[in-house]
C-alpha positions as CSV (number, residue, x, y, z in Angstrom):
1,M,259.3,258.3,-12.0
2,K,262.5,257.9,-11.5
3,R,263.4,254.1,-11.5
4,E,267.9,252.6,-10.8
5,V,268.8,249.6,-10.5
6,I,271.0,249.1,-7.1
7,Q,272.4,246.2,-5.7
8,T,271.3,245.0,-2.3
9,Q,273.6,243.9,0.5
10,D,273.4,240.3,-0.4
11,G,274.6,240.9,-3.8
12,S,271.4,240.8,-5.5
13,T,269.7,243.5,-7.2
14,T,266.5,245.2,-6.7
15,I,265.0,249.1,-8.1
16,H,264.8,252.1,-6.6
17,L,262.1,254.3,-6.8
18,E,263.8,257.7,-6.0
19,E,261.2,260.0,-5.7
20,W,258.9,257.7,-2.9
21,N,263.2,257.1,-1.1
22,E,261.1,252.9,-1.6
23,S,262.8,250.1,-3.2
24,Y,261.0,246.9,-4.4
25,H,263.4,244.9,-1.8
26,S,265.1,245.0,1.1
27,K,268.7,247.5,0.7
28,H,269.6,244.8,3.5
29,G,269.2,241.6,0.8
30,A,266.2,241.2,-1.5
31,I,267.1,237.1,-2.0
32,Q,267.9,237.3,2.2
33,E,264.5,239.1,2.7
34,A,262.2,236.8,-0.1
35,K,264.0,233.6,1.8
36,H,263.6,234.5,5.3
37,V,259.9,235.7,5.1
38,F,257.8,234.2,1.8
39,I,259.9,231.0,2.1
40,K,260.9,229.9,5.4
41,N,257.9,231.4,7.6
42,G,255.2,230.8,5.0
43,L,256.2,228.2,2.2
44,S,257.5,225.8,4.6
45,F,254.1,225.5,6.1
46,F,252.7,223.3,3.2
47,E,256.0,221.1,2.5
48,D,254.1,217.7,1.0
49,K,250.8,219.6,-0.6
50,T,249.0,220.6,-3.8
51,I,248.6,224.6,-2.7
52,S,247.2,228.6,-4.7
53,I,249.6,230.9,-4.1
54,L,248.4,234.9,-4.5
55,E,251.4,237.3,-4.5
56,I,250.6,241.0,-4.0
57,G,253.1,242.8,-5.5
58,F,254.2,240.1,-8.2
59,G,257.5,243.1,-9.2
60,T,260.7,241.7,-10.1
61,G,259.5,238.2,-9.8
62,L,262.0,237.1,-7.7
63,N,259.3,235.4,-5.0
64,A,257.3,233.3,-8.0
65,F,261.4,232.6,-9.1
66,I,262.9,230.9,-5.8
67,S,259.1,229.9,-5.3
68,F,259.5,227.7,-8.3
69,L,263.4,226.8,-7.3
70,E,262.4,225.5,-3.5
71,A,259.1,223.7,-4.1
72,P,260.5,220.5,-5.6
73,G,262.9,219.7,-2.5
74,L,259.5,220.4,0.1
75,K,257.4,218.2,-2.8
76,Q,255.2,220.4,-3.8
77,K,252.8,221.4,-6.4
78,I,252.1,225.3,-6.9
79,D,249.0,227.1,-8.4
80,Y,251.0,230.4,-8.7
81,V,249.3,233.6,-8.8
82,G,251.3,237.0,-9.5
83,V,249.1,240.8,-8.8
84,E,250.9,243.5,-10.2
85,A,249.0,247.4,-11.4
86,Y,252.3,248.0,-13.2
87,P,254.4,245.3,-14.7
88,V,258.3,245.5,-14.4
89,A,259.7,246.3,-18.3
90,A,261.4,243.9,-19.9
91,E,264.4,245.9,-19.9
92,E,264.4,246.5,-16.0
93,I,263.9,242.2,-15.5
94,L,267.1,241.6,-17.9
95,S,269.0,243.5,-15.0
96,M,268.3,241.9,-12.3
97,N,270.8,238.9,-11.1
98,Y,268.5,236.7,-9.5
99,V,269.6,233.8,-11.4
100,E,272.7,234.0,-11.1
101,E,273.2,234.8,-7.3
102,L,270.5,231.6,-6.8
103,N,273.3,229.4,-8.8
104,A,270.7,229.2,-11.1
105,Q,271.4,229.2,-14.6
106,N,270.3,226.0,-15.9
107,Q,266.7,227.8,-15.3
108,F,267.1,231.1,-16.4
109,A,265.0,229.8,-19.4
110,V,261.9,229.5,-16.7
111,F,263.3,232.7,-15.5
112,K,263.0,235.2,-18.7
113,K,259.0,232.6,-19.8
114,M,258.0,234.0,-16.1
115,H,258.7,237.2,-17.5
116,E,257.8,237.1,-21.2
117,S,254.2,235.5,-21.0
118,K,251.0,237.3,-21.1
119,W,249.3,238.8,-18.7
120,N,246.1,237.9,-17.5
121,E,246.9,233.8,-19.1
122,K,247.8,230.8,-16.7
123,V,251.8,228.8,-18.0
124,K,252.9,226.3,-17.3
125,L,256.5,226.4,-16.1
126,S,256.6,222.2,-14.9
127,D,254.5,219.8,-14.2
128,D,254.6,220.7,-10.8
129,F,254.2,225.1,-11.1
130,S,251.2,227.2,-12.9
131,L,251.3,230.7,-12.9
132,T,249.2,233.4,-13.6
133,K,250.3,236.7,-13.8
134,R,246.8,239.2,-13.3
135,Q,247.2,242.9,-14.6
136,Q,245.0,244.3,-11.8
137,F,244.7,246.9,-8.6
138,F,245.0,245.2,-5.3
139,Q,241.4,247.2,-4.3
140,E,239.9,244.8,-7.6
141,I,240.9,242.0,-5.6
142,D,237.5,239.6,-5.2
143,D,238.3,236.1,-5.3
144,I,236.5,234.0,-2.4
145,A,238.4,231.3,-0.6
146,Q,240.7,230.6,-3.3
147,F,244.5,230.1,-2.3
148,D,246.5,228.8,0.8
149,L,249.8,231.0,0.8
150,I,249.5,234.5,0.1
151,Y,252.8,236.5,0.3
152,F,251.5,240.1,1.0
153,D,255.4,242.4,-0.9
154,A,253.0,246.0,-1.4
155,F,255.4,249.0,-0.9
156,G,255.9,249.9,2.4
157,Y,253.3,251.4,4.8
158,R,255.4,255.2,4.4
159,V,254.5,255.8,0.7
160,Q,251.5,253.6,0.0
161,P,249.6,253.2,3.3
162,E,246.3,252.2,1.5
163,L,247.2,249.0,0.3
164,W,248.4,248.6,4.3
165,S,244.2,249.4,5.2
166,T,241.9,246.9,6.9
167,V,239.6,246.7,3.5
168,I,242.7,245.8,1.6
169,F,243.0,242.6,4.7
170,Q,239.6,242.2,4.1
171,K,240.0,240.9,0.6
172,M,243.5,239.2,1.7
173,Y,240.9,237.4,4.5
174,N,238.0,236.5,2.2
175,A,240.4,235.4,-0.8
176,L,242.5,232.9,1.6
177,K,240.5,229.2,2.4
178,T,240.1,228.5,6.3
179,K,243.7,228.0,7.6
180,G,245.6,229.9,5.2
181,V,248.3,231.9,5.7
182,L,249.6,235.4,4.6
183,V,253.3,236.4,5.7
184,T,255.0,239.7,5.1
185,Y,257.4,241.7,5.9
186,A,255.4,244.3,7.7
187,A,255.3,245.0,11.4
188,R,253.9,248.3,12.5
189,G,251.4,248.0,14.7
190,V,248.3,250.1,12.6
191,V,249.0,247.2,9.8
192,K,248.5,244.7,13.3
193,R,244.8,246.4,14.0
194,S,244.1,246.7,10.6
195,M,245.1,242.7,10.0
196,L,243.6,241.8,13.8
197,E,240.2,244.0,12.6
198,V,239.4,241.1,9.9
199,G,239.9,237.9,11.8
200,F,243.1,237.3,11.7
201,D,245.6,236.1,14.0
202,V,248.5,237.3,13.8
203,Q,252.0,236.4,14.7
204,K,254.9,238.4,15.6
205,L,258.2,237.0,14.0
206,E,261.4,237.4,13.6
207,G,262.1,239.7,10.7
208,P,264.9,239.3,8.2
209,P,268.2,241.2,8.0
210,G,268.3,244.2,8.8
211,K,265.0,243.6,10.4
212,R,263.7,243.3,13.4
213,E,260.7,241.8,13.0
214,M,257.2,240.6,10.5
215,F,254.1,239.4,10.9
216,R,252.3,236.0,10.0
217,A,248.8,236.4,10.3
218,L,246.6,232.7,10.0
219,K,242.8,232.5,9.4
């Protein structure tokens, strides 16, 4: 499948899959989307806490890197697990401009380490942030009550509806601790029905730039 690095409307880059006409992040702004969906409506819920995060779709590492940058201001200690079935190639990662766009040049070594670290092994990126990248299909996830927060950032329902099924959301529900939170950019009725069916309390929130709504689901 042909892949192309493109610039989104906020200046940050993403990877576009031509055959699917689908991108890893919003064309309206990769960084804007990540900050609105996953930080503002997810991570900030857990200020001054030690938490565990599961990311569904590690991709380019943008959500993990922004979480790393935001954690000190939120006084958090984070154990981060990113699941990805098809890791992004190193040359594509080096094409991403996240370090520059986030004014995080002093943390370039951390961004590099995120992507150079071995899969399926925990690596400590700071005293308060550890990362485990799991190369795994989402259907294989079988964690039970391990996570406080899930970033659900799979490819869209239009191209991969099976990733938004009741079966997958049951796995997400099982993986969360009681009072855990799942956030996603999605806001389709079929997605909401799957979430409700497995027991989530689903909230519809204002979406990121270019998208009217998004979901936050509570266990």
